[in-house]
C-alpha positions as CSV (number, residue, x, y, z in Angstrom):
1,M,0.0,0.0,0.0
2,T,1.6,3.2,-1.2
3,P,0.4,6.4,0.6
4,T,0.1,9.8,-0.9
5,I,1.2,13.1,0.7
6,V,-1.7,15.5,1.4
7,L,-1.7,19.0,2.8
8,R,-4.8,19.6,4.9
9,D,-6.4,22.8,6.3
10,R,-7.4,23.0,9.9
11,A,-10.9,21.6,10.6
12,T,-13.1,20.9,13.6
13,A,-15.2,17.8,14.1
14,I,-18.0,17.0,16.6
15,G,-19.0,13.5,17.7
16,I,-18.7,11.1,20.6
17,G,-15.4,9.9,22.0
18,V,-13.6,7.4,24.1
19,N,-10.1,7.2,25.6
20,T,-8.3,4.0,24.8
21,S,-5.0,2.4,23.7
22,N,-4.0,-0.1,21.1
23,A,-3.2,-2.6,23.8
24,A,-6.7,-2.3,25.3
25,E,-8.2,-2.7,21.8
26,M,-6.4,-6.0,21.3
27,D,-8.3,-7.4,24.4
28,Q,-12.0,-8.0,23.6
29,T,-13.0,-7.4,27.2
30,L,-11.4,-3.9,27.2
31,A,-12.0,-2.8,23.6
32,K,-14.0,0.4,23.4
33,I,-13.8,1.2,19.7
34,P,-16.4,-1.3,18.5
35,M,-18.9,-0.1,21.2
36,L,-18.2,3.6,20.2
37,W,-19.1,2.9,16.5
38,A,-22.1,0.8,17.5
39,R,-23.4,3.7,19.6
40,F,-22.6,6.2,16.8
41,Y,-24.8,4.3,14.4
42,S,-27.5,3.0,16.7
43,E,-28.1,6.5,18.3
44,G,-27.9,8.3,14.9
45,I,-25.1,10.6,16.2
46,L,-24.3,11.8,12.7
47,G,-27.8,13.3,12.5
48,K,-27.3,15.1,15.9
49,I,-24.2,16.9,14.8
50,P,-25.0,20.5,13.8
51,A,-23.6,22.6,10.9
52,K,-21.9,19.6,9.2
53,K,-19.7,20.6,6.2
54,L,-20.3,19.0,2.8
55,P,-19.8,16.3,1.9
56,V,-21.1,14.8,5.1
57,V,-19.1,11.7,6.0
58,A,-18.5,9.7,9.2
59,M,-15.0,10.1,10.5
60,G,-12.8,8.7,13.3
61,I,-10.4,11.2,14.7
62,Y,-7.5,10.0,16.8
63,T,-6.1,12.7,19.0
64,D,-4.6,13.5,22.4
65,Y,-1.8,10.9,21.9
66,E,0.0,10.5,25.2
67,S,3.2,9.3,23.4
68,D,3.1,7.1,20.3
69,H,1.1,4.1,19.0
70,N,1.8,2.3,22.3
71,G,0.3,4.9,24.6
72,P,-3.3,6.1,25.3
73,Y,-5.2,8.3,22.9
74,R,-8.7,9.7,22.3
75,L,-10.9,8.6,19.4
76,V,-13.9,10.8,18.4
77,A,-16.5,9.3,16.0
78,G,-18.1,12.2,14.2
79,A,-18.1,14.6,11.3
80,I,-16.4,17.9,10.2
81,V,-18.4,21.0,11.1
82,E,-18.4,24.7,10.1
83,D,-15.9,26.8,12.0
84,G,-17.2,28.1,15.3
85,T,-19.9,25.4,15.7
86,A,-20.5,24.6,19.4
87,A,-20.9,20.9,20.4
88,P,-24.4,20.1,21.8
89,N,-24.5,18.6,25.3
90,G,-23.1,15.1,25.3
91,L,-21.0,15.5,22.2
92,A,-17.2,16.1,22.0
93,V,-15.1,18.4,19.8
94,A,-11.9,17.3,18.1
95,T,-9.5,19.6,16.1
96,L,-7.7,18.4,13.0
97,P,-4.7,20.6,12.8
98,A,-3.5,22.0,9.4
99,G,-0.5,20.1,8.2
100,K,1.1,17.3,6.2
101,Y,-0.6,13.9,6.2
102,L,0.0,10.6,4.5
103,K,-3.2,9.3,3.1
104,F,-3.7,5.5,3.0
105,T,-6.7,4.1,1.1
106,G,-8.4,0.8,1.9
107,E,-11.2,-0.9,0.0
108,G,-13.1,-3.9,1.1
109,E,-15.7,-5.1,3.6
110,M,-16.1,-3.1,6.8
111,P,-14.8,-3.2,9.5
112,G,-12.1,-5.6,8.2
113,V,-10.8,-3.1,5.7
114,V,-10.2,-0.6,8.4
115,I,-8.2,-3.1,10.5
116,D,-6.2,-4.2,7.4
117,T,-5.4,-0.6,6.5
118,W,-4.2,0.2,10.0
119,E,-2.0,-2.9,9.9
120,A,-0.5,-1.7,6.6
121,I,0.1,1.7,8.2
122,W,1.9,0.1,11.2
123,S,4.0,-1.9,8.8
124,Y,4.8,1.1,6.7
125,F,6.1,3.0,9.7
126,S,7.9,0.0,11.2
127,A,10.3,0.1,8.2
128,P,12.7,3.1,7.6
129,A,10.5,5.7,6.1
130,K,11.1,9.2,4.8
131,E,8.3,10.5,7.0
132,M,8.0,10.3,10.8
133,R,4.6,10.1,12.5
134,A,3.7,13.3,14.4
135,F,1.3,11.6,16.8
136,S,-0.8,14.7,16.9
137,T,-4.0,13.9,15.1
138,D,-4.8,11.1,12.6
139,F,-8.2,10.4,11.1
140,E,-10.3,8.0,9.1
141,V,-12.8,9.2,6.5
142,Y,-15.5,6.7,5.6
143,C,-15.8,7.6,1.9
144,G,-18.3,4.8,1.0
145,P,-19.7,1.5,2.2
146,E,-16.4,-0.2,1.3
147,T,-13.8,2.6,1.2
148,V,-11.8,4.2,4.0
149,D,-9.1,6.9,3.7
150,I,-6.8,7.1,6.7
151,Y,-4.7,10.2,7.2
152,I,-1.6,10.0,9.3
153,A,0.0,13.3,10.5
154,V,3.7,13.4,9.7
155,R,6.5,15.8,10.5
């Protein structure tokens, strides 16, 4: 999987969030991400987000990294909103900083394609790479029923 370099403008997202770690997500008794997405869809969270920017797509925003891929982080399931939009009670805000990202695209059946794409990302960064992960904010964009773009912030 060959990523493309993308420069992104700053954006704000609103959604629901959890604090977790990759180690916790590997243990089915501690994993929070599947429950977060189940809640996102069962409670119609996308429809509760005000002032969504077009095109409206579900996103997963990984932020507040304590260290690197081994440490805790926050995941917000939501959508990009117009600048200055306040989050309704019970919803969280996540900022996607402007900067350089590597975009990885995965196609296939959900949620397996997301897991496979993340595994390709970890493999990409485990080898000597020109880019170094910033561990600031990374995000998934669900472009269609079988397509995900994952953006990884790089220095």
